VOKOL-23134 format. One record per residue (C-alpha): chain; residue in one letter; x, y, z. Coordinates in steps of 0.5 Angstrom, whole numbers. Layout:
// VOKOL-23134
SITE   c   r       u       v       w
SITE   A   a       X       Y       Z
...
// end
This chain:
// VOKOL-23134
SITE   c   r       u       v       w
SITE   A   m     434    -174      13
SITE   A   v     438    -170      18
SITE   A   k     436    -172      25
SITE   A   w     436    -167      31
SITE   A   t     439    -169      38
SITE   A   e     435    -171      43
SITE   A   e     438    -166      48
SITE   A   y     436    -161      42
SITE   A   n     429    -163      42
SITE   A   e     428    -162      49
SITE   A   k     431    -155      49
SITE   A   r     427    -153      43
SITE   A   q     420    -156      46
SITE   A   k     421    -152      53
SITE   A   s     423    -146      49
SITE   A   g     417    -147      45
SITE   A   v     413    -147      51
SITE   A   k     416    -141      54
SITE   A   r     414    -137      48
SITE   A   q     407    -140      48
SITE   A   k     406    -138      55
SITE   A   e     407    -131      54
SITE   A   f     402    -131      48
SITE   A   e     397    -135      52
SITE   A   k     397    -129      57
SITE   A   t     396    -124      52
SITE   A   l     390    -128      49
SITE   A   k     387    -130      55
SITE   A   n     386    -122      57
SITE   A   k     383    -121      50
SITE   A   l     378    -126      51
SITE   A   l     376    -124      58
SITE   A   r     374    -117      55
SITE   A   v     370    -121      50
SITE   A   f     367    -125      55
SITE   A   k     366    -119      60
SITE   A   q     362    -116      54
SITE   A   q     358    -122      52
SITE   A   r     356    -123      60
SITE   A   s     353    -116      60
SITE   A   t     349    -116      54
SITE   A   i     346    -123      56
SITE   A   l     344    -120      63
SITE   A   s     341    -114      60
SITE   A   k     336    -118      56
SITE   A   i     333    -121      62
SITE   A   e     328    -116      64
SITE   A   s     325    -117      57
SITE   A   w     324    -125      57
SITE   A   k     318    -125      62
SITE   A   s     314    -128      57
SITE   A   i     313    -136      56
SITE   A   k     314    -135      49
SITE   A   l     321    -134      49
SITE   A   s     326    -134      44
SITE   A   v     332    -137      46
SITE   A   p     338    -132      47
SITE   A   s     344    -133      42
SITE   A   l     351    -130      42
SITE   A   g     351    -132      34
SITE   A   n     356    -128      30
SITE   A   t     354    -122      34
SITE   A   f     361    -121      37
SITE   A   t     365    -124      31
SITE   A   t     368    -116      30
SITE   A   l     370    -116      37
SITE   A   y     374    -122      37
SITE   A   t     378    -120      31
SITE   A   t     379    -113      33
SITE   A   l     382    -115      39
SITE   A   l     386    -122      37
SITE   A   l     388    -120      30
SITE   A   q     395    -116      33
SITE   A   p     397    -121      38
SITE   A   f     396    -127      33
SITE   A   l     400    -123      28
SITE   A   d     406    -122      33
SITE   A   f     406    -129      35
SITE   A   i     406    -132      28
SITE   A   k     411    -128      26
SITE   A   s     416    -130      32
SITE   A   e     414    -137      31
SITE   A   w     415    -137      23
SITE   A   q     422    -133      24
SITE   A   i     424    -138      29
SITE   A   a     422    -144      25
SITE   A   i     426    -142      18
SITE   A   e     432    -140      22
SITE   A   e     433    -147      25
SITE   A   v     433    -149      18
SITE   A   i     437    -144      14
SITE   A   g     440    -140      19
SITE   A   w     436    -133      17
SITE   A   s     429    -131      16
SITE   A   v     425    -125      13
SITE   A   f     417    -126      14
SITE   A   v     412    -120      11
SITE   A   v     406    -122      16
SITE   A   d     402    -116      14
SITE   A   t     400    -118       7
SITE   A   e     393    -118       6
SITE   A   e     392    -126       4
SITE   A   r     396    -128      11
SITE   A   k     391    -123      15
SITE   A   r     385    -126      11
SITE   A   t     388    -133      13
SITE   A   i     389    -131      21
SITE   A   k     382    -127      21
SITE   A   d     379    -134      18
SITE   A   d     382    -138      24
SITE   A   i     380    -133      29
SITE   A   i     372    -133      26
SITE   A   k     373    -140      27
SITE   A   l     375    -140      34
SITE   A   a     370    -135      36
SITE   A   e     364    -140      33
SITE   A   q     367    -146      36
SITE   A   v     367    -142      43
SITE   A   d     361    -138      42
SITE   A   s     357    -145      40
SITE   A   v     359    -148      47
SITE   A   t     357    -142      51
SITE   A   d     350    -142      47
SITE   A   e     348    -149      49
SITE   A   k     349    -147      56
SITE   A   l     345    -141      55
SITE   A   k     340    -145      52
SITE   A   k     339    -150      58
SITE   A   v     339    -144      63
SITE   A   i     333    -141      59
SITE   A   s     330    -148      58
SITE   A   d     330    -149      66
SITE   A   w     327    -142      67
SITE   A   v     321    -144      63
SITE   A   t     320    -151      66
SITE   A   n     322    -149      73
SITE   A   w     319    -142      73
SITE   A   l     325    -139      76
SITE   A   t     326    -132      78
SITE   A   p     330    -127      74
SITE   A   d     335    -127      80
SITE   A   q     336    -134      79
SITE   A   v     337    -134      72
SITE   A   s     342    -128      73
SITE   A   t     345    -133      78
SITE   A   a     345    -139      73
SITE   A   i     348    -134      67
SITE   A   n     353    -131      71
SITE   A   s     355    -139      73
SITE   A   v     356    -140      65
SITE   A   f     361    -134      64
SITE   A   d     364    -135      71
SITE   A   e     366    -142      68
SITE   A   l     368    -139      61
SITE   A   s     372    -134      64
SITE   A   k     376    -139      68
SITE   A   a     377    -147      66
SITE   A   r     375    -146      59
SITE   A   v     379    -140      57
SITE   A   d     385    -143      60
SITE   A   m     384    -149      55
SITE   A   i     382    -145      50
SITE   A   v     389    -141      50
SITE   A   r     393    -147      51
SITE   A   t     390    -151      45
SITE   A   e     390    -145      40
SITE   A   s     397    -143      42
SITE   A   v     400    -150      40
SITE   A   r     395    -150      34
SITE   A   s     398    -143      31
SITE   A   a     405    -145      33
SITE   A   t     405    -152      29
SITE   A   l     401    -149      24
SITE   A   w     405    -143      22
SITE   A   q     412    -147      23
SITE   A   t     410    -152      18
SITE   A   l     408    -147      13
SITE   A   a     415    -144      14
SITE   A   w     419    -150      13
SITE   A   k     415    -151       7
SITE   A   d     417    -145       4
SITE   A   t     425    -147       5
SITE   A   w     424    -153       0
SITE   A   l     429    -156       5
SITE   A   v     424    -160      10
SITE   A   s     421    -166       7
SITE   A   g     417    -168      13
SITE   A   k     415    -167      20
SITE   A   e     416    -171      27
SITE   A   w     411    -171      32
SITE   A   y     414    -169      39
SITE   A   t     411    -170      46
SITE   A   a     413    -166      52
SITE   A   v     417    -172      54
SITE   A   d     415    -172      62
SITE   A   e     410    -176      66
SITE   A   r     404    -172      64
SITE   A   v     404    -174      57
SITE   A   c     397    -177      56
SITE   A   e     395    -184      53
SITE   A   y     393    -180      47
SITE   A   c     399    -177      45
SITE   A   r     405    -182      48
SITE   A   p     404    -187      42
SITE   A   m     404    -181      37
SITE   A   h     412    -179      40
SITE   A   g     417    -180      34
SITE   A   k     411    -181      28
SITE   A   v     414    -178      22
SITE   A   i     410    -176      16
SITE   A   d     411    -172       9
SITE   A   i     410    -165      10
SITE   A   d     404    -164       7
SITE   A   d     400    -170      10
SITE   A   n     395    -171      16
SITE   A   y     396    -175      22
SITE   A   f     389    -176      22
SITE   A   k     383    -174      17
SITE   A   k     377    -170      20
SITE   A   w     372    -176      23
SITE   A   d     377    -181      24
SITE   A   t     377    -185      30
SITE   A   y     384    -186      33
SITE   A   v     385    -192      37
SITE   A   w     391    -193      41
SITE   A   s     395    -199      44
SITE   A   n     391    -200      50
SITE   A   g     384    -200      46
SITE   A   g     382    -193      48
SITE   A   k     379    -189      42
SITE   A   m     378    -182      41
SITE   A   k     373    -179      35
SITE   A   l     377    -173      31
SITE   A   n     371    -169      29
SITE   A   y     374    -162      29
SITE   A   s     378    -162      23
SITE   A   d     384    -165      20
SITE   A   t     390    -166      24
SITE   A   p     396    -164      20
SITE   A   w     400    -161      26
SITE   A   a     399    -161      34
SITE   A   p     394    -161      38
SITE   A   l     391    -167      38
SITE   A   h     386    -165      43
SITE   A   p     385    -159      48
SITE   A   n     390    -157      53
SITE   A   c     395    -161      48
SITE   A   r     403    -160      50
SITE   A   c     406    -163      44
SITE   A   t     410    -160      38
SITE   A   l     413    -162      31
SITE   A   l     420    -162      29
SITE   A   p     422    -161      22
SITE   A   v     425    -167      18
SITE   A   v     430    -164      14
SITE   A   k     433    -166       7
SITE   A   s     440    -169       7
SITE   A   i     445    -167       2
SITE   A   d     443    -173      -2
SITE   A   e     436    -171      -2
SITE   A   l     437    -164      -5
// end
């Protein structure tokens, strides 16, 4: 097994964060366009909700096409860059044809999953607004204010969390797939940001090595760390970072030694 120097690992991690921040800016701008359209659509329906027998408004899958239209190319560009860097650090050169139909389908599926996750949380908040409207006999103006508050939150704190989490996930996912393609990488090593901001969840993960095809956790696992804290992992399997929303971790390739080839 080939080990990178700690100096190289820290430099690599900082370089990855810099690339991710550029992607996050682009992704945030695209998502804000989706959220703006969603806000306008929901607010336009208020006048038609005057009956007590209301159907709760739902974003559902109405905006899936808009998500994929706006997000596909930024994801393709970012993934291509991360793929090339991942292979180059292992074998010194890289060729990546990202625009294959199979890879586009994979990325589109990921975008749809992201859209469903984001919109399901927004829908829950909208349901509460409508419930309050019916229960407390709010005026249309009060409802408009409450709906705007939902989208204000979505367009500020929530969108920053979304883009940070997705940039880390996309980077580590496609880096891992690139390493597998080289046949030179046997495993992956969890690597934190190595600073005072590393959280209690991620600190015990630092340096953990597993096989390239294995998961750190399975969906529905309960992660218990040394101080007795617990976290339920109910979103998906965890074969790569992030471990949680706003996670800053990355992975390192565990390269086979000459004897292992």
